[in-house]
C-alpha positions in Angstrom: -6.2 -19.7 12.9 -7.7 -18.8 9.6 -6.0 -20.3 6.5 -6.6 -19.8 2.8 -4.9 -22.4 0.6 -4.9 -21.9 -3.2 -8.3 -20.3 -3.0 -10.1 -19.1 -6.1 -13.5 -17.6 -6.7 -15.2 -16.9 -10.0 -18.4 -15.2 -11.1 -20.1 -15.6 -14.4 -21.4 -12.3 -15.9 -23.1 -12.4 -19.3 -21.5 -15.8 -20.0 -18.1 -14.4 -19.2 -16.1 -15.9 -16.3 -14.6 -13.2 -14.0 -11.8 -14.3 -11.6 -12.6 -12.4 -8.4 -9.9 -14.2 -6.4 -6.9 -16.0 -7.8 -4.7 -18.5 -5.9 -5.0 -16.9 -2.5 -2.6 -18.2 0.1 -3.0 -16.5 3.4 -2.7 -17.4 7.1 -4.2 -15.2 9.9 -2.9 -16.2 13.3 -4.9 -16.0 16.5 -4.7 -12.6 18.2 -3.7 -10.7 15.1 -5.4 -7.6 13.7 -5.0 -8.0 10.0 -6.0 -5.3 7.5 -6.9 -6.3 4.0 -6.7 -3.3 1.7 -7.1 -2.5 -1.9 -9.2 -0.4 -4.3 -12.8 -1.2 -5.2 -13.1 -4.4 -7.1 -9.9 -5.9 -5.6 -11.9 -8.8 -4.1 -11.7 -7.8 -0.4 -15.3 -8.3 0.6 -15.5 -11.6 -1.3 -12.4 -12.8 0.5 -14.0 -11.9 3.9 -17.2 -13.7 3.2 -15.4 -16.9 2.3 -14.4 -17.1 6.0 -17.9 -17.5 7.3 -19.2 -19.3 4.2 -21.5 -16.5 3.0 -19.7 -17.0 -0.3 -18.6 -20.4 -1.6 -15.2 -21.0 -3.0 -14.5 -22.5 -6.5 -11.1 -23.9 -5.7 -8.8 -24.5 -2.8 -9.8 -24.5 0.8 -10.6 -22.1 3.6 -10.0 -23.4 7.1 -11.1 -21.9 10.4 -9.4 -23.6 13.3 -9.7 -27.2 12.3 -12.8 -26.9 10.1 -12.7 -26.7 6.4 -15.6 -24.2 5.8 -16.5 -25.4 2.3 -17.0 -29.0 3.5 -19.3 -28.3 6.5 -23.0 -29.0 6.6 -25.4 -26.1 7.0 -26.0 -27.0 10.7 -22.3 -27.2 11.5 -21.6 -24.0 9.6 -24.2 -22.3 11.7 -22.4 -23.4 14.8 -19.1 -22.2 13.5 -20.6 -18.8 12.7 -21.3 -18.3 16.4 -17.5 -17.9 16.7 -17.4 -15.4 13.7 -18.8 -12.0 14.6 -19.3 -9.7 11.6 -19.6 -5.9 11.3 -21.0 -4.3 8.1 -20.5 -1.0 6.4 -24.1 0.0 6.5 -24.8 -1.3 10.0 -27.6 -3.8 9.0 -29.8 -2.9 11.9 -33.5 -3.5 12.1 -35.3 -0.1 12.1 -38.3 -1.5 13.9 -36.3 -2.7 16.9 -34.7 -0.7 19.7 -31.0 -0.8 20.3 -31.5 -3.3 23.1 -33.7 -5.5 20.9 -31.3 -5.4 17.9 -28.5 -6.8 20.2 -30.7 -9.2 22.0 -31.7 -10.8 18.7 -28.2 -12.3 18.5 -28.9 -14.3 21.7 -31.9 -16.1 20.2 -30.1 -19.4 20.2 -28.5 -18.9 23.5 -29.3 -21.1 26.5 -29.4 -18.1 28.9 -32.6 -17.4 30.8 -34.4 -14.0 30.5 -32.5 -12.3 33.3 -29.1 -13.6 32.1 -29.8 -12.3 28.6 -30.8 -8.9 29.9 -27.6 -8.7 32.0 -25.5 -9.8 29.0 -27.0 -7.2 26.7 -26.6 -4.5 29.3 -23.0 -5.4 29.9 -22.2 -5.3 26.2 -24.0 -1.9 25.9 -21.7 -0.6 28.6 -18.7 -1.9 26.7 -19.6 0.1 23.6 -20.8 3.2 25.5 -24.5 2.9 24.6 -26.3 1.8 27.8 -28.1 5.2 28.0 -29.4 4.7 24.5 -30.8 1.1 24.9 -34.4 2.1 24.3 -33.8 4.2 21.2 -34.4 3.2 17.6 -31.6 3.2 15.0 -33.1 6.3 13.3 -32.5 8.2 16.5 -28.8 7.4 16.6 -25.8 8.9 14.8 -23.8 6.8 12.3 -21.1 6.1 14.9 -23.7 5.1 17.5 -25.3 2.7 15.0 -22.0 1.1 14.2 -21.4 0.7 18.0 -24.7 -1.3 18.0 -23.3 -3.4 15.2 -20.2 -4.0 17.1 -22.1 -5.0 20.2 -24.3 -7.4 18.2 -21.2 -8.9 16.6 -19.4 -9.6 19.9 -22.2 -10.5 22.3 -21.7 -14.3 21.7 -18.0 -14.0 22.6 -16.7 -14.8 19.1 -13.1 -15.8 18.6 -12.9 -13.9 15.3 -14.3 -10.5 14.3 -14.8 -9.8 10.6 -15.2 -6.1 9.7 -16.3 -5.3 6.2 -15.6 -1.5 5.5 -16.7 -0.9 9.1 -15.7 2.8 9.0 -16.3 3.7 5.4 -19.7 5.4 6.1 -18.3 7.5 8.9 -16.6 10.9 9.1 -12.9 10.8 10.0 -13.4 11.7 13.7 -16.1 9.1 14.2 -14.0 6.5 12.3 -11.1 7.1 14.7 -13.4 6.6 17.6 -14.6 3.2 16.2 -10.9 2.2 15.6 -10.1 3.0 19.3 -13.1 1.0 20.4 -12.1 -2.0 18.3 -8.6 -1.9 19.7 -10.0 -1.8 23.2 -12.3 -4.7 22.6 -9.6 -6.7 20.8 -7.3 -6.3 23.8 -9.9 -7.1 26.4 -11.5 -10.1 24.7 -8.4 -11.4 22.9 -10.1 -11.3 19.5 -8.6 -12.0 16.1 -9.8 -9.1 13.8 -9.9 -9.2 10.0 -10.5 -5.6 8.8 -11.4 -5.0 5.2 -11.0 -1.5 3.9 -10.0 0.7 1.0 -8.8 3.3 3.6 -5.2 2.4 4.4 -5.2 5.5 6.6 -7.7 3.8 9.0 -5.9 0.4 8.7 -2.6 1.9 9.8 -4.2 3.1 13.0 -5.7 -0.3 13.9 -3.8 -3.2 12.3 -0.6 -5.0 13.1 -0.3 -6.4 9.6 -1.5 -5.3 6.2 -2.4 -7.5 3.2 -2.7 -5.6 -0.1 -5.1 -7.1 -2.6 -5.3 -6.1 -6.3 -7.4 -7.7 -9.0 -8.0 -10.7 -6.9 -4.4 -11.4 -6.0 -2.2 -10.7 -2.9 0.5 -8.3 -4.0 2.0 -7.5 -0.5 1.7 -9.0 2.9 3.9 -7.5 5.7 3.8 -5.7 9.0 2.1 -2.3 9.1 5.5 -0.6 9.7 7.2 -2.4 6.8 4.3 -1.6 4.4 4.6 2.1 5.2 8.4 2.2 5.1 9.3 -0.3 2.4 6.3 -0.6 0.0 7.2 -2.8 -2.9 4.2 -2.6 -5.3 3.0 0.5 -7.2 -0.5 -0.1 -5.9 0.7 -0.1 -2.3 2.7 3.1 -3.0 -0.4 4.8 -4.4 -2.5 3.8 -1.3 0.2 5.2 1.0 0.5 8.4 -1.1 -3.1 9.0 -0.2 -2.1 9.2 3.4 1.2 11.0 3.1 0.3 13.9 0.7 -2.0 16.8 1.3 -4.6 17.2 -1.4 -2.8 20.4 -2.6 0.6 18.7 -3.1 1.6 17.6 -6.6 5.1 16.4 -7.2 4.4 14.2 -10.2 6.2 16.5 -12.7 9.3 17.1 -10.6 12.6 15.3 -10.5 12.0 14.2 -6.9 13.8 11.8 -4.6 12.1 10.3 -1.6 13.5 9.6 1.9 11.5 7.5 4.4 13.1 7.6 7.9 12.1 6.7 11.4 11.9 9.8 13.6 14.5 8.7 16.1 16.4 11.0 18.5 19.2 11.9 16.2 20.2 15.2 14.5 19.1 14.3 11.0 16.9 17.4 10.7 19.8 19.7 11.4 22.1 17.7 9.0 19.4 17.8 6.3 19.0 21.5 6.6 22.8 22.0 6.3 22.8 19.8 3.2 20.0 21.7 1.6 21.6 25.1 2.4 25.0 23.9 1.1 23.5 22.9 -2.2 20.8 25.5 -2.9 21.4 25.4 -6.6 21.3 21.6 -6.8 18.2 20.6 -4.9 15.5 21.9 -2.6 13.0 20.5 -0.2 9.6 20.0 -1.8 7.5 18.4 1.0 7.9 16.7 4.4 5.5 15.1 6.8 5.4 12.8 9.7 2.9 10.1 10.4 2.5 7.6 13.2 2.8 3.9 12.3 2.6 1.3 15.1 3.3 4.1 17.6 6.4 5.1 15.8 6.8 8.4 14.0 7.9 8.0 10.4 9.2 11.0 8.4 8.6 11.3 4.7 10.9 13.7 2.9 10.7 14.7 -0.8 13.6 16.7 -2.4 13.5 18.2 -5.9 16.8 17.7 -7.7 17.6 20.6 -10.0 21.0 19.2 -11.0 23.8 17.0 -9.7 21.7 14.0 -8.7 24.8 12.1 -7.7 25.7 14.8 -5.2 22.3 14.4 -3.5 22.5 10.7 -3.3 26.1 10.7 -2.0 25.5 13.5 0.5 22.0 12.4 1.7 23.2 8.8 2.3 25.6 10.1 5.0 22.4 11.1 6.9 19.8 8.5 5.8 20.0 4.8 5.1 18.2 5.0 1.7 17.4 7.7 -0.9 15.2 6.6 -3.7 13.9 8.2 -6.9 10.3 9.0 -6.3 8.0 6.9 -8.6 
């Protein structure tokens, strides 16, 4: 278990103190895949680096299992880091070493003999689908392949926790999805706890069980992935979700719009909605609808432009849907 208790972190910039993290209270349970999302400057990467002691806290405590990270000696912290694999945005590979050598470097403190090390590296290369590329150099690999090397290096010592800092941000959408699927596979096979930092809530929804939303150094929401996408509370969370829900060509900001979020269950709500819209063509019309998958459950997002008679929409739509909200 990873636990943050009243954690704060400050930086001094030109004699001005900047609060990067403020009163963070967060528990990450073993076996969870937790996504920490927010816009640039929210404090996500700083929070992640507090877990392995790369950044020191200014107040509170960070505990990994029974160890309070900020109170450990350098030697003990080095031991703890063996259980904390880390994946970086820009891969952090050594260009002068082959794929095999980059991964084997993480076994430097291992007690394995030469043959055992070779077998261990080859096994991990199979796990990430790179055995045939073991003798290549990073410059000969695609971005996705380089990140697979980063993943292999991070998990070769069988860590309990895997810390991912914007692990898909440098990748195209298709490759990012492949990395997400690989992480899900590895998490299941090795029973890892994953902490995944990203500004891409689109990626987080495909990977994580739970989402923590960070803004200006504070936690503003913490809930299951499904709850975040169906019942967002904070305006920042809603903005992040809108980036997933809306096509780039859709603009409903200047319309009198109501929003319906509904699980795509096996009922006849589509037929009923169409009847409602056809019955009240002068009162309101459908602006936009889409369906996205959250935790393997299809969620429908519907946006209706109200021309007049808002009360009619609310009363009629609530006979079909649980909740009809004014879009903000």
